[in-house]
N, C-alpha and C positions, 0 to 999 in steps of 0.2 A: 658631797666631794671631800670639806677639809678634813672631815673625819676622818673616812678613805688614808690622804696621804697623813699622817699620824701614824696612822696602824702597822704604814710599815711596807706593806703588802698592795699589789690594785687587786681589786675586787675579783678580777678575773686569774689573777696568782692565786689570791688566798685560793676560792671555789676550785681549781685544777688541784693546792697542796691539800684541800680536805679531802678528793678524792681518790687519789695519791694515798693518801696515811690509813684510808677503810680501807680498801682495800689491800694494801700491801699489807695492813697487818693481818689481814685474815688467809692472805697467801703464805706471809711469813708462821700463819700460827699455825698453820696444813703443814708445811715443810717440818717443825720442830713438834708436830704432833702434841699442842699446845691449844687452849681456850683461847678464840681471838680477841672475846672481850677485851682479857686482860691485857692485850697488846697493844689494842685501839686506846684503852684507857691512861695505858701509860705515853704510848704517841703524840694524843690530844693535849695532858697535863705538861709534856716535853715542851713541843711545840704552842705553846698554849699560853699558861701566865708563869714557869720555868723559862725557858728563854724568849717568851713576848712577840718570836714570829706572829704568830694566827690568832688574831685579836676578832673574833666575827664581830661582836658590836659595835667596833670602831668601819670595820672592812665593807659589814653588808647592810650600817645603818638600820632603815627601817624595814627592810626588804626582812630580815633574819628572823624577826617574830611569824607572818606569812609561809616565810620559804619550810619553817621549822611544821608550823601548823598544817601545812597542803602535807607535808610526808609525814607525818603521825597521823593523817586522815588515812593514806593510803596504805598506810603499817596497819590500823586497824580492819581497813575493809577487806585485808588480806585475810585477816584475824578472822572477819568475819566468815571469810571461804570456807573455812575448815571446822566450821558447827554445822557437822551432818547431821539435822534429827534423826534420821534411818541409822546412821551406823552408831548415832549413839545409844538407839536401840535394842539395836544386834550387840550390842557392848558385853561385856561379864559385871554381872553386881557389882564388883569390886572400884568398877570404872562409876556404875551410875553413880555410887555412894560418894566417891571422892567426887565428883560434878554436884550432886543434888542437896547431899548435907555436907562435903565437907567444906564448899568453895563460899558458902553462906557463913560457917562457923568459922574458918579460914578470915572473909572478910572481919568478923567482929572480930576475932583474937588480932589479929593484927593493928583495928584499928585503939584496942585498948592500950594493948602494945606504944605505939607512936603516942597514945595522949599521957600515959604512967609512968612510961620508963623516958621514951624522949619527950617528952613534953610539950607536944606541940598540941594547939587550939583542938578541938574538936571536929571545926570544919576542914584544917590539914588533914587529922587524923583518916576521915569521913573517906576524902575524896585517894586517900595517898593508898590508905587499906586496900580498897578494894581492887586497885592493879596490880598490888604484892600478892594476891593468890596465883597472879602469874606464873608458873612456876621455869621458865623460859625452855620452849620445845627445839629452839635451836640452838641450847644449851647440852640439854637432855640426852640428844641423839647421839654428836661425840661423847659423851661421858659414858652410855650404854654401849657403843661400841666397843669403848677401851675395857669396858668391865665382865664384859659377857657374860651377863647375869640367866637365870633360869628363864623359863619362856615367864610364867606367869608375874615375878614383880617388876620384869623389864615393859610387858604391856601397860601393868598399872603405870607408873612412871610414865610411860611415853604417853599414851592416852589419857591423863591426866594433863600434863603439857599442853596437847592439841586443842582438847577440847576447852582446858579452862583459861586458853588463851582467849578468844572472844570474850567466854563467861568476864572475867577480871578487868577486860575495857571497857564491857556493859556496865557493870557497874561504877569501877570509876566514872563515866561518863556518866552517868547517871547522878551521883553522890554530887558530882562537878556542877551540875542544872542546878540541881539544890542547893546548892552552898551561894551559886553567882546570883540564883534570882532572892534568895531570902538577903544576900548582903546587901542590892542592887534597891530594890522594891523599899516602895514606899510607906506599905503596911502589908499587912497578915492578907489580907484579904487579896491585895493587887499581889503578891508575891505568888497565892495560892493559882491566882487567874494568867500569868504569866508562864509558871510552871504548867501547868494544863497546857495549854496553848503552844510554846514550844514543843513540848515532849509530843503533842501530838501533832503537829506540824511535819518532826522530827519522824516519826513514825512515818506518818502518809509519806511526803518524800524518800523517805527508803524502801517502801514496800513501795511506792511507783515506778523508784527508779528500779528495780531486782526487777520485777515485774514487764519493765520494758525493757529492757537487756534482755529477759527471758525470751518473750515473745517476738522478739526482730533478732535472736538467732536462731530461733527452733522454726520460724517458717521463713527463714533466708531471704529475710528482710536487708541484711546485712553481708554482704561477700566475704570471703574469711580471712582475707590479708586489712580488712579495717577492720577483726572485731575488736581486737587489743584496743585502738585508738580510739574507737566509738565507745566502749568500758569505759577511757581514762575521762573522757569529754563526759558522759552521762555522771560519772563521781564527780569529778568537779563543779558540775553545775547543782548536782544535787547539797553536796557539800556548800558551795555558796549560798546557795536559794536557803537554805535551813538558817544556816549563819547569818544571813540579813533578816528572820524574822525575832529571832532569840538566839544572841551571841554565845559562843561557842558550842551549842543545837548541831553542828554539823558534823562533829565527832561523831554524834549517836546516829544521827541518819546514816552515816556511810557504811556504821558497821552491820545497820539492822539490814542496809543496802546487799549488805555483801553476804551476810546468813540468808537471805532469799537466796541470791543469786544460787550458795553452795546446794539448797533443798531444790531447786528448780530440774534439777536432772538433763542439763545441759551434754549433748551430746562433744560439745567441742571442752568440756567445763575442765579437763584435765588439761588442756595445751593452756587454756585461760591460768588457770590456777599454779602454772609452771611457770608462765614468763611473769605473773605476780612475784611468786616467791623472787625472781631475781631481780626485779625490780624491789621487790624487799629487801636484799641483800645490800643493795647498796644505796638505799635510804636509811636506812637501820644503821651500816656505818657512816653515811656522813653526817645524820644527824647526831651520833653519837660524838663523833670529833668534835661536832661543832658544839656541843654543850660540856664536853670534857675542856676543850682549851675554851669556852666562855667564865669557866670557872674562875671566880678571883680569890687571892691570897684569904682574906677575911671566912668565905665560905669554907677553905679547907682548914683553916684555922678552928672552924668552930667542930669540928670529928676531933670532939675530947673524949674523956671517957662516958660519958653521958651516949655519944653515939660507940662505945664500943659494948656498954653494956645494951642499947638497942638490938645490934646484931647478934650478941648472944643469946635473947628473947626468945629473937623471932626464931633464931635457928633451936633453940631449946625448950621453947614453951610454946612462941605462936603458932611454927610450922607442927610438931607432932601431935600436939593436943588435940587439932580439929579430926587430923587423920585417923589418928586411933581411936577418936569418937566416933569417926563415920563409918570406919569397917569394922568395930564393935559389931559382936551377932553374927560375922558370915563366914562363909567359907574358905573364908583368907586365913593362911597360918599366924601366928604368930609372929615369929622370922620374918616374914613376910610384910605385917604391918611395920615392925620396926626399921626395916631397912625403906619401904618407902616416908614414913615419919620424919625419919632424920635423912634427909635427902630432899632437899628441895634448891637448886638453885636460879638464880635469879638471872634473866637476860637483856641483852638490851633494849626489846621492845619496853618492860621497865623504867626503865633510863629516860628513853626515851616520850615516854607519854608523862611522866612525873617529874621532868622537867618540863612540859612543856606547859604544864596542870598546875606546876609550884609557880610559875612567872606569871601565867593567869593570874592566877588568886592572889598575890602579891600587888600585881595591878588593880586587883577591887578593895585593897585596904587592909586584907589577911597579913601582916608583916611578920608573922612566923613560919610562911609558909616559903620564904626563901631557904631554907634548913630543909627543904621537899630533895632539890636533885643533892646535895653533897650526901645525906643519909641515903638516897638512891645507889649513889655510887658507891658509897661502905658495903650497901648490903648485898650488890650487886658483886663486888670484888671480893670479900669475905666469902661466901658464899661458894660460886664460881672453882673459888682456890681451893678452899675447903673440900667441898665435896671430890671435885677434881682427884685429890690425893686419897681422901678416907674410903668413895663408895668402892673400888676393889676392893681394901682388905677387910672389911665390915662384911660387905659380900660375902666374904673367904670364909671370913669364921663365923658368921650365920648357916653357911653349908649352904648358898643359895648363888654360887655360882655354875655356869653350867659346862665349860670347859675356857679352859686359859692357851687354846690353838685354836689357828684360823678354822673357820667352818668354812664347807664345799658346797653347795647345790648343783648338783647335775640333772639335765632336763633331761628323758629316755634311759628308757630302763633297756636298753641293747644289752651285749652279752659284752659289748668294749665297755659301755658304763658301766655296768658293775666289778670286769676285774681294774677298769682307773677306780672306783668308791674301795673296795678291797686294798688294792693299793695304798690309798690315801688313809686310810683306816691303819694299816702298819705303821705307819708314820706318824700315824699318833694324832691324826685330823678327826675333825669331829662333819661326819658326810652324811648327806639324806638324797635321796633319790628321787625324785618328781616326774610323773606323767598321767596326761589324762585319758590313758587306755589302761584300766584293770590290767588286763592280759599281759603286759608290756612287763609290769612290777614281780611278776612271778618269780623270776632269778634271782632278783635283789633282795624278796622278802627268806627265798631258799637262802640266802647269804649270810640270812642277817643283819643287812643294814638297813637301817630307817629309809620308810617309805613316805610318800603323801602321793597320795590318787584323786589328778584333779588337774583342773586350769592355774597353772602355777600364777595367771596376773587375775585368777576371780577372789572377791570380797574373802571366801574361806580359807585360800592359802594367804593372806595376811592376817586372821586368824590364829591360826592354826600353825604356822609355822613363823619362829621368833626369826624374823631377818635379819634382827640385831647380832647375833648369833652369827652369822656366816658373812664371809667378806668375796668368797669371789662364786662367781658363776659360770657355767658349760653349758651350751644349749648343745644338745646332743642327739636330736629325733632326728628324723628319717625326713622331715620334713623341713625342708630349708628357710622357705617363707616364714613356719612359722619360729624358727627359731631366731632368726632376723629380728621378727615380729617383739619377741620378748626381751633378746638384747638390747634392743632399740629402746625396749620401755623402761626395763629396768636398770640401763645402764646409767642413769643420774642417782639413784637409789645407791647399787656397789661402785658408782665409777666408772667411767669407761674400762680403763685401764684390769679393771679387774671383771671386765664382762667376756668371756669368749663362748667361739662356736666354731664347729667342724667346719671345713672347707666346702662352699656351696657347691654343688657338678656340676652348672655354667657359669661359672665366676669367673672363667676365663675369656670367655666371649663378649666382646664390648656393648652387643643387642641384650647383654644381661645382668654387665658388672651394675651396681652399685656404688650409690658415694659414702664417702668416707666418713658422714655423717649416721649410717644403719648400719645395723648389726654388730658384733662383738668383732674380738681378736680372732684371727685363726690359732685354732690350737692342736695336738696332731701330728704335728711333723706335715701339715699341710694337706692333710688325707681327709676325702669326703667321707661321710657315713657308712655308706657301703662300701668303699677301699681298708677303713681303720674294722671294721666288723669282718672282712673280708682276712685280714691279718690275723684275727683271734681263731680263726675256724681254723686258721694255716698253722694253727700252733704257739703263735707268736706269746707272749706271756710281757708284763709289766715287771719290772725288776726293781730294787733300790739298793745303791752304791753309794757305799760313801768316801770321799774323795777326803786324803791328806798329803803332807807332803812325802811321804813314801810311794803313795799312788796315788798320781796326779791325771788332771782330763786328757793328755795329750796317750796317757801310758791306758784309760779305759778307751778312749778313741780306738787306740793302737789293737788292744784285744776284742774289742765289739765294733768293728766298723760301718757296720749292718744297723748298728741302734739306734731309733728315733728317741732322742730330748722330748720329755715332757715337763719337768716341770724341777724343779730344786729347790731345796728348802735347807733354811741357813738358821745355824747353829741358837740363834736367839726365836727359833721358828718364824722364821717370816716366810713364808710359801710364794714363789715365784715362776708363774710358766710361761714357759718359752713359746715364741714364734718359730714358724718356719726358720731354719737358716741360722738361727740365732745364739748365744753361747752362755753360760752360767755367769755372772756376775762375781761369785766369787768360787775358785778352785781348790781352796781350803775347807778344811772344818765346815763341811757340803754333805746333803745327800740328794744324789741324783737319785730322777722318776725317768725311766725309758721304757720304751717299747721293744725288744726283742726279741729273735726266732731261738727257740731254743733248740739247741743240738739236739741229735739223739743221744742216748747212752749207748756205747759200744759195746754186743754181744762178747763173754767171756767165752771162750773155747773151752 
């Protein structure tokens, strides 16, 4: 209690401040279109060592360690949920090489860099080097959306980040277990025995927890609304039991449990993973703020020339060499190899796990482990800022950018969809039409529009369509239920403001009305699929009109009173589809896309 009082803020207020800083930083980063991790780092340092408002060690006392440990356990479990072996088998050769060859080589190169450049002991280097191979899936995704890379380099970076996330965590946990046992055991024989028992128990508990969850969910022993709470309870139980057998082995157990659940092919796996992702966003931001605020001035002052040399060595040597070695003698071009090799932003997972492990290593007597946290902060901040500014120019120099304009996916190959796609292409936008019916794509193929034959929700679509290159989705098939399903399922991927569908036929009836959480925003002037295509059959066409100070929106409306506004394209290339009865945000230096009747030409006498 005394420690909490001297810190200035009560524990509850401090807890609320951590949440507000974490989530607030992520929201502000979204508004400013910049990496959230940079703002979280700044917020934690300002409210922590600079202003002294947030002092986690003083305000939370002995509970700080368990809080961070449980949060990291949940983060590692969610990371394990991303490692689906079936997906890895189906992945391209380049991705397999980056995981099977690149990860071990990256671990070795990182450990060597930490030891010989940063000056850390072998124990600290081995643990920190394992987690350093994680390139940050939460950081890669926004960078790829901003850079708009071609399909293969984007897929290589994205899948490497996803698959190496649990692999790096597993490597760090295993190295951590070895170090813990070697430092605490009385003899080599006792160390080997403790390590064998600890890893065996952690593995068995992780498998048992994953198997039990999978069986209970598959046989409907747990109702749908209790699946997430049961999952959390089992997760915490496995973590605590394994930790009781061998200290800190719980992290290995929950990682294995996550991998088991990921490969159990549960019907409710998508919902579980989505909820876990949301929880992880909160936990990662909270842990990051706590670790940043808990930094001392001594730790910050330790970021000297050695830290700078370490960061440069990672960016220029420890990251590129393993990637180039792993991708050598493959079908990946040299340009793609260079781009992947020199693009390795680290994320908050690295800071969270490294911060926890560094503290634990200090507790068992490895003094230089207190440098792990500041080095992790320096590496994350430097790589995020560097790659955030250099990825797009580098890709442009190497000729690996797909397009600098907004991409649009149109679901359904009707005449209305084809006409809309042609108009969007004339505006300089990248468009693809997808349809599960091959015959429906004939008109799109004849018009020279890129097509995808298959279900947009299938794994084939995920592998063949570079979703990162597209920002908008329009669901316009003749099946309202399918449109709603796709819009609902892909809304978290694109953002709900970027997912649209044609008006449902029975939407006006209260008996058939859907809640706002389902489906996308209405497009096409509030027309149903049949009404929109009927207008095309009657001779209506999509037209693009530029607005300026000389030709205003009011003048355009007066000239085309029957026209239906569809979208606006700003001079910066920002595309905004308009809902029924909505007006453009800008009325000058903007292109309007509208659907209007074509007046018949007068006959000359």
